[in-house]
C-alpha positions as CSV (number, residue, x, y, z in Angstrom):
1,X,1.2,7.9,-57.0
2,X,2.0,6.5,-53.7
3,X,0.7,8.3,-50.4
4,X,1.9,7.7,-46.9
5,X,0.7,8.3,-43.4
6,X,2.4,10.8,-41.1
7,X,3.8,8.1,-38.9
8,X,5.5,6.4,-41.9
9,X,6.7,9.8,-43.0
10,X,8.4,10.4,-39.8
11,X,9.9,6.8,-40.1
12,X,11.3,7.5,-43.4
13,X,12.6,10.9,-42.5
14,X,14.5,8.9,-39.8
15,X,16.6,7.6,-42.6
16,X,17.7,11.0,-43.9
17,X,20.8,10.7,-41.5
18,X,23.7,12.0,-43.3
19,X,22.2,14.4,-46.0
20,X,19.5,14.9,-48.4
21,X,21.7,13.1,-51.0
22,X,21.9,10.1,-48.6
23,X,18.3,10.3,-48.0
24,X,17.4,10.2,-51.6
25,X,19.5,6.9,-52.0
26,X,18.0,5.2,-49.0
27,X,14.3,5.7,-49.7
28,X,13.7,2.8,-52.2
29,X,10.0,3.8,-53.2
30,X,8.8,7.0,-54.7
31,X,9.1,10.2,-52.8
32,X,6.2,10.7,-50.6
33,X,3.1,11.9,-52.3
34,X,5.1,13.5,-55.1
35,X,4.7,11.1,-58.0
36,X,7.3,8.9,-59.7
37,X,11.0,9.8,-59.2
38,X,12.9,6.8,-60.3
39,X,15.8,5.6,-58.1
40,X,18.3,6.1,-61.1
41,X,17.6,10.0,-60.9
42,X,18.9,10.2,-57.4
43,X,22.4,10.5,-56.2
44,X,23.9,7.2,-55.4
45,X,25.5,7.2,-52.1
46,X,28.4,4.5,-51.5
47,X,29.5,4.5,-47.9
48,X,33.3,4.3,-47.4
49,X,33.3,3.6,-43.8
50,X,34.5,0.3,-42.3
51,X,38.1,-1.1,-42.2
52,X,40.9,1.2,-43.2
53,X,44.6,0.9,-42.8
54,X,45.9,3.6,-40.2
55,X,49.3,4.9,-39.1
56,X,50.4,7.7,-36.8
57,X,53.2,9.8,-38.5
58,X,55.9,12.2,-37.6
59,X,56.7,13.5,-41.1
60,X,54.9,16.7,-42.3
61,X,55.4,16.2,-46.2
62,X,52.3,16.4,-48.3
63,X,53.3,13.2,-50.2
64,X,51.1,10.2,-51.0
65,X,54.4,8.0,-50.7
66,X,53.7,6.3,-54.0
67,X,50.2,5.3,-53.2
68,X,51.1,3.3,-50.2
69,X,50.6,4.0,-46.5
70,X,54.0,5.4,-45.2
71,X,56.3,3.2,-43.2
72,X,57.9,6.2,-41.4
73,X,56.7,7.6,-38.1
74,X,55.8,6.2,-34.7
75,X,54.0,2.7,-34.3
76,X,53.2,0.3,-37.0
77,X,50.1,0.1,-39.4
78,X,46.9,-1.1,-38.1
79,X,43.4,-1.7,-39.2
80,X,40.7,0.7,-37.8
81,X,37.0,1.3,-38.4
82,X,36.2,4.5,-40.0
83,X,34.7,6.8,-38.5
84,X,37.6,6.7,-36.1
85,X,39.7,8.9,-33.8
86,X,43.1,7.6,-32.3
87,X,42.5,9.7,-29.1
88,X,40.4,6.7,-27.7
89,X,43.5,4.3,-27.8
90,X,45.6,4.2,-24.7
91,X,48.9,4.2,-26.6
92,X,47.9,7.2,-28.7
93,X,45.5,9.2,-26.4
94,X,48.1,12.0,-25.9
95,X,49.3,12.2,-29.6
96,X,48.7,15.3,-31.5
97,X,50.0,15.7,-35.1
98,X,49.7,14.0,-38.5
99,X,48.4,10.6,-39.3
100,X,47.4,8.4,-42.4
101,X,44.4,6.6,-43.5
102,X,44.2,4.4,-46.5
103,X,41.4,2.3,-48.2
104,X,40.7,0.8,-51.4
105,X,37.4,0.6,-53.3
106,X,36.0,-0.6,-56.9
107,X,34.6,1.8,-59.2
108,X,32.3,0.1,-61.6
109,X,32.4,0.9,-65.3
110,X,28.7,1.9,-65.1
111,X,30.0,5.2,-63.6
112,X,31.1,6.4,-66.9
113,X,29.6,9.7,-67.7
114,X,28.8,10.2,-64.1
115,X,30.2,13.0,-61.5
116,X,31.8,11.2,-58.6
117,X,32.5,13.1,-55.5
118,X,33.9,11.9,-52.2
119,X,32.3,13.6,-49.2
120,X,33.8,13.7,-45.8
121,X,31.3,14.8,-43.2
122,X,34.2,15.9,-40.7
123,X,38.0,15.4,-40.4
124,X,39.7,17.0,-37.4
125,X,41.3,19.4,-38.0
126,X,42.9,19.3,-41.4
127,X,42.7,16.9,-44.3
128,X,44.7,16.2,-47.5
129,X,43.3,13.6,-49.9
130,X,44.9,11.6,-52.7
131,X,43.1,9.2,-55.2
132,X,45.4,6.9,-57.1
133,X,48.6,9.0,-56.3
134,X,46.9,12.2,-57.4
135,X,46.1,15.1,-55.2
136,X,42.4,15.7,-55.2
137,X,42.0,18.3,-52.5
138,X,42.7,19.9,-49.0
139,X,40.4,20.9,-46.3
140,X,42.6,22.7,-43.7
141,X,42.0,24.1,-40.2
142,X,38.2,23.4,-40.2
143,X,37.7,20.4,-38.1
144,X,33.9,20.1,-37.7
145,X,32.4,21.1,-41.1
146,X,31.7,18.9,-44.2
147,X,33.5,19.0,-47.5
148,X,33.8,17.1,-50.8
149,X,35.8,16.9,-53.8
150,X,35.1,15.9,-57.5
151,X,37.3,13.0,-58.1
152,X,35.8,12.0,-61.5
153,X,39.0,12.7,-63.6
154,X,41.3,10.8,-61.2
155,X,39.0,7.7,-60.9
156,X,39.8,4.1,-62.4
157,X,36.6,2.8,-63.7
158,X,36.2,-1.0,-63.8
159,X,39.2,-1.4,-61.5
160,X,40.3,-0.8,-57.8
161,X,41.1,2.7,-56.7
162,X,43.4,3.8,-53.7
163,X,42.5,6.5,-51.3
164,X,44.9,8.0,-48.9
165,X,44.0,10.9,-46.3
166,X,46.6,12.7,-44.3
167,X,45.0,14.0,-41.1
168,X,46.5,16.5,-38.7
169,X,45.1,17.6,-35.3
170,X,48.0,19.7,-34.3
171,X,47.3,22.9,-32.2
172,X,47.3,25.8,-34.8
173,X,47.3,29.5,-33.9
174,X,45.7,30.3,-37.4
175,X,42.5,28.4,-36.9
176,X,39.4,28.2,-34.8
177,X,39.6,26.9,-32.1
178,X,42.8,28.9,-31.8
179,X,45.9,27.1,-30.4
180,X,45.1,25.5,-27.1
181,X,42.3,28.2,-26.4
182,X,39.5,25.8,-26.0
183,X,38.1,23.3,-23.5
184,X,37.0,20.0,-25.3
185,X,38.7,17.1,-26.6
186,X,41.1,17.3,-29.4
187,X,40.2,14.0,-31.0
188,X,42.0,13.6,-34.4
189,X,40.9,11.5,-37.2
190,X,38.2,10.9,-39.7
191,X,35.6,11.5,-37.1
192,X,32.4,11.3,-39.2
193,X,31.1,9.2,-42.2
194,X,32.7,9.1,-45.6
195,X,30.9,8.5,-48.8
196,X,31.0,8.6,-52.6
197,X,28.4,10.6,-54.2
198,X,27.5,9.5,-57.8
199,X,25.5,12.0,-59.8
200,X,24.8,12.8,-63.4
201,X,27.2,15.3,-65.1
202,X,24.8,17.9,-64.5
203,X,23.6,17.8,-60.9
204,X,22.2,19.7,-57.8
205,X,24.8,20.4,-55.2
206,X,22.3,21.6,-52.6
207,X,18.9,23.1,-52.1
208,X,18.2,26.1,-49.8
209,X,14.6,26.5,-48.4
210,X,13.2,29.5,-46.7
211,X,9.7,28.7,-45.4
212,X,8.4,31.9,-43.8
213,X,5.0,31.6,-42.1
214,X,2.6,34.7,-42.2
215,X,1.6,34.8,-38.5
216,X,-0.2,38.1,-38.9
217,X,-2.9,36.9,-41.3
218,X,-3.1,33.2,-39.9
219,X,-4.4,33.2,-36.4
220,X,-4.6,29.7,-35.2
221,X,-6.7,28.1,-32.3
222,X,-5.0,24.9,-32.2
223,X,-1.5,23.7,-32.9
224,X,-2.6,21.3,-35.6
225,X,-4.1,24.2,-37.8
226,X,-2.1,25.2,-40.8
227,X,-1.0,28.8,-41.7
228,X,-0.2,30.7,-44.7
229,X,3.5,30.3,-45.7
230,X,5.8,31.8,-48.2
231,X,8.1,29.2,-49.7
232,X,11.5,30.4,-51.3
233,X,13.6,27.7,-53.0
234,X,17.1,28.1,-54.3
235,X,18.6,25.3,-56.2
236,X,22.4,25.1,-56.8
237,X,23.1,23.3,-60.0
238,X,26.6,22.5,-61.4
239,X,27.5,21.6,-64.9
240,X,30.4,19.2,-65.0
241,X,29.8,18.1,-68.5
242,X,32.1,19.4,-71.3
243,X,29.3,21.2,-73.4
244,X,26.9,24.1,-72.3
245,X,23.4,22.8,-71.2
246,X,20.1,24.5,-70.8
247,X,18.5,23.1,-67.6
248,X,15.0,23.4,-66.1
249,X,14.3,23.1,-62.5
250,X,11.1,22.0,-60.9
251,X,10.2,21.1,-57.2
252,X,7.3,19.9,-55.2
253,X,6.8,19.1,-51.6
254,X,4.6,17.1,-49.3
255,X,3.6,16.3,-45.8
256,X,1.7,13.1,-45.2
257,X,-1.1,13.0,-47.8
258,X,-1.0,16.7,-48.6
259,X,0.9,17.7,-51.8
260,X,2.0,21.0,-52.9
261,X,3.9,22.8,-55.6
262,X,5.4,21.5,-58.9
263,X,5.0,22.5,-62.6
264,X,4.2,24.8,-64.1
265,X,4.6,27.4,-61.4
266,X,7.7,25.8,-59.9
267,X,9.7,25.7,-63.1
268,X,12.6,27.8,-64.2
269,X,14.9,27.5,-67.1
270,X,18.7,28.7,-67.6
271,X,21.8,27.9,-69.5
272,X,24.9,26.7,-67.7
273,X,28.4,26.8,-69.3
274,X,30.8,23.9,-68.9
275,X,32.2,23.9,-65.3
276,X,29.7,26.5,-64.3
277,X,27.6,26.6,-61.1
278,X,24.3,28.5,-61.0
279,X,21.7,29.1,-58.4
280,X,18.0,28.8,-59.7
281,X,15.3,30.5,-57.8
282,X,11.9,29.3,-58.8
283,X,9.1,31.8,-58.0
284,X,8.0,32.1,-54.5
285,X,5.0,29.9,-53.6
286,X,2.3,30.5,-51.0
287,X,0.5,27.5,-49.3
288,X,-1.0,26.7,-46.1
289,X,1.4,24.5,-44.0
290,X,1.8,23.1,-40.6
291,X,4.1,24.7,-38.1
292,X,7.2,23.0,-36.5
293,X,7.8,23.5,-32.9
294,X,9.6,21.4,-30.2
295,X,6.4,19.8,-29.0
296,X,4.9,19.4,-32.7
297,X,7.9,18.9,-34.9
298,X,6.0,18.7,-38.3
299,X,8.5,17.9,-41.1
300,X,8.0,18.3,-44.9
301,X,9.8,16.7,-47.8
302,X,10.9,18.7,-50.7
303,X,11.9,17.0,-54.1
304,X,13.8,19.1,-56.5
305,X,14.3,17.9,-60.1
306,X,16.3,19.1,-63.1
307,X,15.5,18.4,-66.7
308,X,17.9,18.6,-69.7
309,X,16.9,18.4,-73.3
310,X,13.3,17.5,-72.2
311,X,14.3,14.6,-70.1
312,X,14.5,14.1,-66.3
313,X,18.1,14.0,-65.2
314,X,18.6,14.4,-61.4
315,X,16.4,14.3,-58.2
316,X,17.3,15.8,-54.8
317,X,15.3,15.2,-51.7
318,X,15.4,17.5,-48.6
319,X,13.5,17.9,-45.3
320,X,12.4,21.2,-43.8
321,X,10.0,22.7,-41.4
322,X,8.0,25.8,-41.1
323,X,8.5,27.9,-38.1
324,X,9.3,31.6,-36.9
325,X,11.6,32.2,-34.1
326,X,12.1,35.9,-33.3
327,X,13.0,38.5,-30.8
328,X,10.5,41.4,-30.0
329,X,9.1,43.1,-26.9
330,X,12.2,42.0,-25.0
331,X,11.4,38.3,-25.3
332,X,11.6,35.1,-27.5
333,X,8.6,34.5,-29.7
334,X,8.0,30.9,-31.3
335,X,5.4,31.0,-34.0
336,X,3.8,34.0,-32.3
337,X,3.8,32.8,-28.8
338,X,6.2,34.3,-26.1
339,X,8.2,31.5,-24.6
340,X,10.8,31.2,-22.0
341,X,12.9,28.1,-22.5
342,X,15.2,25.9,-20.7
343,X,17.7,23.2,-21.5
344,X,21.0,21.6,-21.2
345,X,24.2,21.4,-23.4
346,X,25.8,18.3,-24.5
347,X,29.6,17.9,-25.2
348,X,29.9,15.5,-28.0
349,X,32.9,13.1,-27.9
350,X,32.7,12.4,-24.2
351,X,32.3,8.6,-24.1
352,X,35.8,7.0,-23.8
353,X,35.0,4.2,-26.2
354,X,33.8,6.4,-29.1
355,X,35.3,9.9,-28.6
356,X,34.3,12.2,-31.5
357,X,33.6,9.1,-33.8
358,X,30.3,8.5,-32.2
359,X,27.8,5.8,-33.6
360,X,24.3,6.7,-34.3
361,X,23.2,4.6,-31.3
362,X,25.2,6.8,-28.9
363,X,23.9,10.0,-30.4
364,X,20.4,8.7,-29.9
365,X,21.1,7.6,-26.5
366,X,22.3,11.0,-25.4
367,X,19.5,13.0,-27.1
368,X,16.8,10.6,-25.7
369,X,18.3,11.6,-22.4
370,X,18.0,15.3,-23.3
371,X,14.5,14.8,-24.2
372,X,13.9,13.1,-20.8
373,X,15.6,16.1,-19.1
374,X,12.9,18.2,-20.7
375,X,15.6,19.9,-22.9
376,X,13.7,22.1,-25.5
377,X,16.6,24.6,-26.1
378,X,20.3,23.9,-26.3
379,X,23.4,25.2,-27.7
380,X,26.8,23.6,-28.9
381,X,30.3,24.9,-28.9
382,X,31.0,23.7,-32.6
383,X,29.5,22.5,-35.8
384,X,27.4,19.3,-35.0
385,X,27.2,15.9,-36.7
386,X,24.2,15.9,-39.1
387,X,22.7,13.0,-37.2
388,X,22.4,15.3,-34.1
389,X,20.5,18.1,-36.1
390,X,18.3,15.2,-37.7
391,X,17.3,14.2,-34.3
392,X,16.5,17.7,-33.1
393,X,14.4,18.2,-36.2
394,X,12.4,15.0,-35.7
395,X,12.1,15.1,-31.9
396,X,11.9,18.7,-31.1
397,X,14.9,20.4,-29.6
398,X,15.8,24.1,-30.5
399,X,19.5,24.4,-30.9
400,X,22.1,27.2,-31.4
401,X,25.0,26.0,-33.6
402,X,28.3,27.8,-33.3
403,X,31.6,28.5,-34.8
404,X,34.3,26.9,-32.6
405,X,36.0,30.3,-31.5
406,X,36.6,29.7,-27.9
407,X,38.6,31.4,-25.1
408,X,40.2,34.8,-24.5
409,X,43.4,33.7,-26.2
410,X,41.8,33.6,-29.4
411,X,42.8,37.4,-30.1
412,X,45.8,37.4,-27.7
413,X,48.6,40.0,-28.7
414,X,46.1,41.6,-31.2
415,X,45.2,45.3,-31.1
416,X,42.3,46.5,-33.0
417,X,41.9,43.8,-35.7
418,X,41.9,40.0,-35.8
419,X,44.7,38.5,-37.8
420,X,43.8,37.9,-41.5
421,X,44.1,34.3,-40.9
422,X,41.7,34.1,-37.9
423,X,39.2,36.3,-39.4
424,X,39.2,34.3,-42.8
425,X,39.0,30.9,-41.0
426,X,36.0,32.2,-39.0
427,X,34.1,33.4,-42.1
428,X,35.0,30.1,-43.9
429,X,33.7,28.0,-41.0
430,X,30.5,30.2,-40.7
431,X,29.8,29.9,-44.4
432,X,30.3,26.1,-44.5
433,X,28.2,25.8,-41.4
434,X,25.3,27.8,-42.8
435,X,25.6,26.3,-46.3
436,X,25.1,22.7,-44.9
437,X,22.6,23.4,-42.0
438,X,20.4,26.2,-42.8
439,X,17.4,23.9,-43.8
440,X,17.1,22.4,-40.3
441,X,14.0,24.0,-38.5
442,X,15.7,23.0,-35.1
443,X,18.4,25.6,-35.6
444,X,17.1,28.9,-34.3
445,X,20.5,30.9,-34.0
446,X,24.0,31.0,-35.2
447,X,26.5,31.3,-32.5
448,X,29.6,33.4,-33.5
449,X,32.0,32.6,-30.7
450,X,32.2,31.8,-27.0
451,X,34.1,33.5,-24.2
452,X,36.5,35.6,-26.3
453,X,36.4,38.8,-24.2
454,X,33.7,40.9,-26.0
455,X,35.1,44.1,-24.6
456,X,38.4,43.5,-26.4
457,X,38.7,45.5,-29.8
458,X,39.8,42.6,-32.2
459,X,37.2,40.3,-30.7
460,X,34.6,43.0,-31.2
461,X,35.6,43.6,-34.9
462,X,35.6,39.7,-35.3
463,X,32.0,39.5,-34.0
464,X,30.7,42.5,-36.1
465,X,32.1,40.9,-39.4
466,X,30.8,37.6,-38.4
467,X,27.4,38.9,-37.7
468,X,27.2,40.8,-41.0
469,X,28.2,37.7,-42.9
470,X,25.7,35.5,-41.1
471,X,22.8,38.0,-41.8
472,X,23.8,38.0,-45.4
473,X,23.8,34.2,-45.9
474,X,20.6,33.6,-43.7
475,X,18.6,36.7,-42.9
476,X,15.8,34.8,-41.2
477,X,18.0,33.6,-38.3
478,X,19.1,35.4,-35.1
479,X,22.8,35.8,-34.2
480,X,24.3,35.9,-30.8
481,X,27.7,35.2,-28.9
482,X,28.3,33.6,-25.5
483,X,29.9,36.2,-23.2
484,X,31.8,35.7,-20.0
485,X,32.6,39.4,-19.8
486,X,29.4,40.9,-18.7
487,X,30.3,41.0,-15.1
488,X,31.6,44.6,-15.2
489,X,31.0,47.5,-17.8
490,X,28.3,45.4,-19.5
491,X,27.5,48.1,-22.0
492,X,31.0,47.9,-23.6
493,X,30.5,44.3,-24.4
494,X,29.9,43.3,-28.1
495,X,27.0,41.1,-26.9
496,X,24.9,44.2,-27.2
497,X,25.5,44.3,-30.9
498,X,23.7,41.0,-31.7
499,X,20.0,39.9,-31.4
500,X,20.0,38.6,-27.9
501,X,22.4,38.7,-25.1
502,X,24.1,35.3,-24.2
503,X,25.7,35.3,-20.8
504,X,27.8,32.4,-19.2
505,X,27.0,32.7,-15.5
506,X,29.4,31.1,-13.1
507,X,28.8,32.9,-9.8
508,X,29.6,30.5,-6.7
509,X,32.4,28.9,-8.8
510,X,34.5,30.7,-11.5
511,X,33.2,34.1,-10.5
512,X,33.0,33.7,-6.8
513,X,30.0,35.6,-5.3
514,X,26.6,34.2,-4.4
515,X,22.9,34.3,-5.6
516,X,22.7,38.0,-4.7
517,X,25.5,38.5,-7.2
518,X,23.6,36.7,-9.9
519,X,20.6,39.0,-9.2
520,X,22.6,42.1,-9.2
521,X,24.4,41.2,-12.4
522,X,21.3,40.3,-14.4
523,X,19.9,43.7,-13.4
524,X,23.1,45.5,-14.7
525,X,22.9,43.5,-18.0
526,X,19.2,44.5,-18.3
527,X,20.0,48.3,-17.8
528,X,22.8,48.1,-20.3
529,X,20.7,46.4,-23.1
530,X,17.0,47.0,-22.0
531,X,15.5,46.1,-25.3
532,X,17.1,42.6,-25.7
533,X,16.2,39.4,-24.0
534,X,18.9,37.6,-21.9
535,X,19.8,33.9,-22.2
536,X,22.0,32.3,-19.5
537,X,23.9,30.4,-22.0
538,X,25.8,28.4,-19.4
539,X,25.5,27.8,-15.6
540,X,26.3,25.0,-13.3
541,X,28.9,23.7,-11.1
542,X,32.3,22.5,-12.4
543,X,34.5,20.5,-9.9
544,X,37.4,21.8,-11.8
545,X,39.8,23.1,-9.0
546,X,40.9,21.5,-5.8
547,X,38.8,23.9,-3.5
548,X,35.6,22.8,-5.3
549,X,33.9,20.7,-2.7
550,X,30.4,19.3,-2.3
551,X,30.1,17.1,-5.4
552,X,26.7,16.4,-6.9
553,X,25.0,17.8,-3.9
554,X,26.4,21.1,-4.5
555,X,25.6,20.8,-8.2
556,X,21.8,20.4,-7.4
557,X,22.0,23.4,-5.1
558,X,23.4,25.6,-7.6
559,X,21.1,24.4,-10.2
560,X,18.0,25.1,-8.1
561,X,19.1,28.3,-6.5
562,X,20.3,30.0,-9.7
563,X,17.4,29.0,-11.7
564,X,15.1,30.4,-9.3
565,X,16.8,33.7,-9.5
566,X,16.5,33.7,-13.3
567,X,12.7,33.1,-12.8
568,X,12.5,36.5,-11.0
569,X,13.2,38.3,-14.2
570,X,10.8,38.4,-17.2
571,X,13.7,39.5,-19.5
572,X,15.5,36.1,-18.9
573,X,14.1,34.4,-22.0
574,X,16.2,31.1,-21.6
575,X,18.9,29.1,-19.5
576,X,20.9,26.4,-20.7
577,X,22.5,24.2,-17.9
578,X,26.2,23.1,-18.5
579,X,26.3,20.3,-18.9
580,X,24.8,17.0,-19.7
581,X,27.8,14.9,-19.0
582,X,31.3,14.9,-17.6
583,X,33.3,15.6,-20.6
584,X,36.6,14.7,-22.2
585,X,39.0,17.6,-22.7
586,X,42.7,18.2,-23.2
587,X,42.8,20.7,-20.2
588,X,41.0,18.2,-17.9
589,X,42.0,18.2,-14.3
590,X,40.8,14.8,-13.5
591,X,41.5,11.4,-15.0
592,X,44.4,10.3,-17.3
593,X,44.7,9.5,-21.0
594,X,41.4,8.7,-22.6
595,X,39.6,9.5,-19.3
596,X,41.2,13.0,-19.0
597,X,38.0,15.1,-18.2
598,X,36.1,17.8,-16.3
599,X,33.4,16.8,-13.9
600,X,30.6,19.0,-14.9
601,X,27.7,16.9,-15.8
602,X,24.4,15.2,-14.5
603,X,25.7,12.0,-16.1
604,X,29.3,10.5,-16.0
605,X,31.5,9.8,-19.1
606,X,29.7,6.5,-19.7
607,X,26.3,8.0,-19.3
608,X,25.4,6.7,-15.8
609,X,23.0,9.0,-14.2
610,X,23.8,11.1,-11.0
611,X,21.1,12.4,-8.5
612,X,21.3,15.8,-10.3
613,X,19.7,14.1,-13.5
614,X,16.4,14.0,-11.7
615,X,16.8,17.5,-10.3
616,X,17.6,19.0,-13.6
617,X,14.6,17.0,-15.3
618,X,12.3,18.7,-12.5
619,X,13.6,22.3,-12.8
620,X,13.4,22.0,-16.7
621,X,9.7,20.7,-16.7
622,X,7.0,23.2,-17.9
623,X,4.9,21.7,-15.1
624,X,5.3,23.1,-11.7
625,X,3.5,20.4,-9.8
626,X,1.7,17.1,-10.3
627,X,-0.4,16.5,-7.1
628,X,-2.1,13.1,-6.5
629,X,-5.0,12.7,-4.0
630,X,-7.5,10.1,-3.1
631,X,-11.1,11.1,-3.6
632,X,-14.3,9.0,-3.7
633,X,-12.8,5.9,-4.8
634,X,-10.5,7.5,-7.3
635,X,-7.2,9.3,-7.6
636,X,-7.4,13.0,-8.3
637,X,-4.5,14.2,-10.5
638,X,-4.0,18.1,-10.5
639,X,-1.5,19.4,-13.1
640,X,-0.3,23.0,-12.6
641,X,1.9,24.6,-15.3
642,X,4.8,26.9,-14.5
643,X,4.1,30.7,-14.8
644,X,7.7,31.4,-15.5
645,X,10.9,29.7,-16.7
646,X,10.2,27.5,-18.4
647,X,6.9,28.7,-19.6
648,X,5.0,28.0,-22.9
649,X,1.5,26.6,-23.6
650,X,1.0,23.0,-23.3
651,X,-1.2,21.8,-26.2
652,X,-1.7,18.1,-27.1
653,X,-0.2,16.8,-23.7
654,X,-1.8,13.6,-22.1
655,X,-1.9,12.1,-18.8
656,X,-0.7,8.4,-18.5
657,X,-1.2,6.3,-15.5
658,X,0.1,2.7,-14.8
659,X,-1.5,0.7,-11.8
660,X,1.2,-1.5,-10.1
661,X,-0.4,-4.4,-8.2
662,X,0.1,-8.2,-8.0
663,X,3.8,-9.3,-7.7
664,X,4.7,-5.5,-7.9
665,X,4.0,-5.7,-11.6
666,X,2.0,-3.4,-13.8
667,X,-1.7,-4.6,-14.2
668,X,-3.6,-1.6,-15.6
669,X,-3.1,1.5,-17.5
670,X,-4.8,4.4,-19.1
671,X,-4.3,7.7,-21.0
672,X,-6.3,10.9,-20.8
673,X,-6.0,13.9,-22.9
674,X,-5.3,17.1,-21.0
675,X,-6.8,20.4,-22.0
676,X,-4.7,23.2,-23.6
677,X,-2.9,24.9,-20.7
678,X,-1.3,28.2,-20.6
679,X,1.6,29.1,-18.4
680,X,0.2,29.3,-14.7
681,X,-2.9,27.4,-15.4
682,X,-4.0,24.0,-13.8
683,X,-6.5,21.2,-14.3
684,X,-7.7,18.4,-12.4
685,X,-8.4,14.8,-13.9
686,X,-9.9,11.8,-12.1
687,X,-8.3,8.5,-12.4
688,X,-10.5,5.4,-11.9
689,X,-9.0,1.8,-11.6
690,X,-10.6,-1.6,-12.2
691,X,-7.6,-3.5,-10.6
692,X,-8.3,-3.4,-6.9
693,X,-5.0,-4.9,-5.7
694,X,-3.2,-1.4,-6.2
695,X,0.3,-1.1,-4.4
696,X,1.2,2.1,-6.3
697,X,0.3,4.1,-9.3
698,X,2.8,5.9,-11.6
699,X,1.4,9.0,-13.3
700,X,3.3,10.7,-16.1
701,X,2.4,13.9,-18.0
702,X,3.4,13.1,-21.6
703,X,4.4,15.4,-24.3
704,X,3.0,15.2,-27.9
705,X,6.2,13.6,-29.0
706,X,5.7,10.7,-26.3
707,X,8.4,11.9,-23.8
708,X,7.5,12.2,-20.2
709,X,7.6,15.9,-18.9
710,X,7.1,14.9,-15.3
711,X,6.5,11.7,-13.1
712,X,4.6,11.4,-9.8
713,X,3.8,8.3,-7.7
714,X,0.6,7.7,-5.5
715,X,0.4,4.9,-3.0
716,X,-3.1,4.0,-1.2
């Protein structure tokens, strides 16, 4: 049995990327601390990215055109690299409608008696898929959720296979986002990775994990202490074989050198009819486990295995974390500690060279920027790439993931009820989002919609039904919706039906007014919903109309002035600045073609930082001040934490200094552990140098994850 250090564990979790199935194929050795799990038991993942034939089209017929890429339509065939969006090409940046993709792949004869699925992580907005001239499935009007089709019966073994995908990103009144009622890029295409998944005939489709810590019986003195945790597992198994089968499900999980679970307590046996799918629920297990939070993102591995006729058949690997995020006493509590959080939103697809088909390197780039900006809490307007959520899991960012219902026109012309098509589309997108993403510890809330006029009856009906469904599917997570209709008659808004209030605050821009208006409105919201915490789910400065002047200087002013108002109110549990970058959007008022955009961010479309980047980093830091003073041949560093937004305990933080001397080069460095600091506390640390030719000294307060929370400079 191979064991592994936590450092190596985190490195291997970094391979998880696309899905648990992908993770199981990438890790070549045995799962961590879990005994032997032969490679042949895991789902084989064959990426289908790379070079595809591509062509825009004008026809709308659902035909595979005899297995060939259609010749009709605008433009000619070309080769593109999938993931791909045609919106980043100058000659097709404004095109919306159908397009065609085609590729060929070999299916070895060894896949006989296997189930072969094709998985698309996202196609915007609709996909129709043929294999070898046979229609294998459709995924319509859901542009940001993953889907898969079983293609076993249409596969040619030992031969070449032809795959054709028709994509359509037309505006559609029967889907979410509805018609033109949204404000981000419409990038059409196969925008995320595509893979073949090769499994046994009887295989696990997914594993659902509920890890619930018992904080009442587990009082911790330090962040690294474990707590008693109830672990509930549900394993979804499908029998694609022609005969009924009796299946036994086991699981085990590990964290570093610690091992938990497994037979005999973890096993459960049941029979599956041919073509049947069944959920297995092994008995709940209790174990002492480390907690996950944004500064200590402890991740576990779970390995589920199924046996048939006494033989191991299939192995499935998933990562998860243990944490409790709740609303009580009018505030947010993370693992039992009251926290006030701050962060910034990122609009994916904004880089003109990538669009929505972002490579892993750019996803990492942007999220490393978010960590440098002290972002510990964010939200997104639509379902995210798995690589985004994996990053948030590994590096510690709390995230609210949303169904892309955006804008007041979503329910335009409706009276008391949303249309059946809109309601069904919302529920389907919610189910697909929760089914795929529920195991991510970084996700602390499901967002149901954004700026849909929550005082409008059809919007209220939609929000109620979505909330009921979310609680049924995932009772352990909070639900909310981002409202921009709390400026008047707040008590009538559907925001009050949910776990906490999310308010998009745009005084001094879209709403007019001033900081006094912000203060008055917050007081009115609190009077309407006195038991609920308030999150400012968006604020900032958009240079989106001709009269908006002041540029980045004005953005910094609004950032600082409005954040200071929020700090006056204890019921403001969080604030999310909008946004990280200027973003590409079909309603952009600046730029042309692929550069059509709204100027709203602290970096530009290519990631170049504006002065507001540093201002946001400082306002988002949990450290109010880092003072450096000379004293008795040393430098005295005094660290004071914020008492209010953002406010949380600093545990495991360090002070790092770098002495810059000869040739203006770094000559000496040191690291000192800081004591545990509650909000409003301070500590003083002496820094002594051996290098005497000091020109200046850089001092950083480092988070346990290694990112700097604040920087200060001292000159002799």
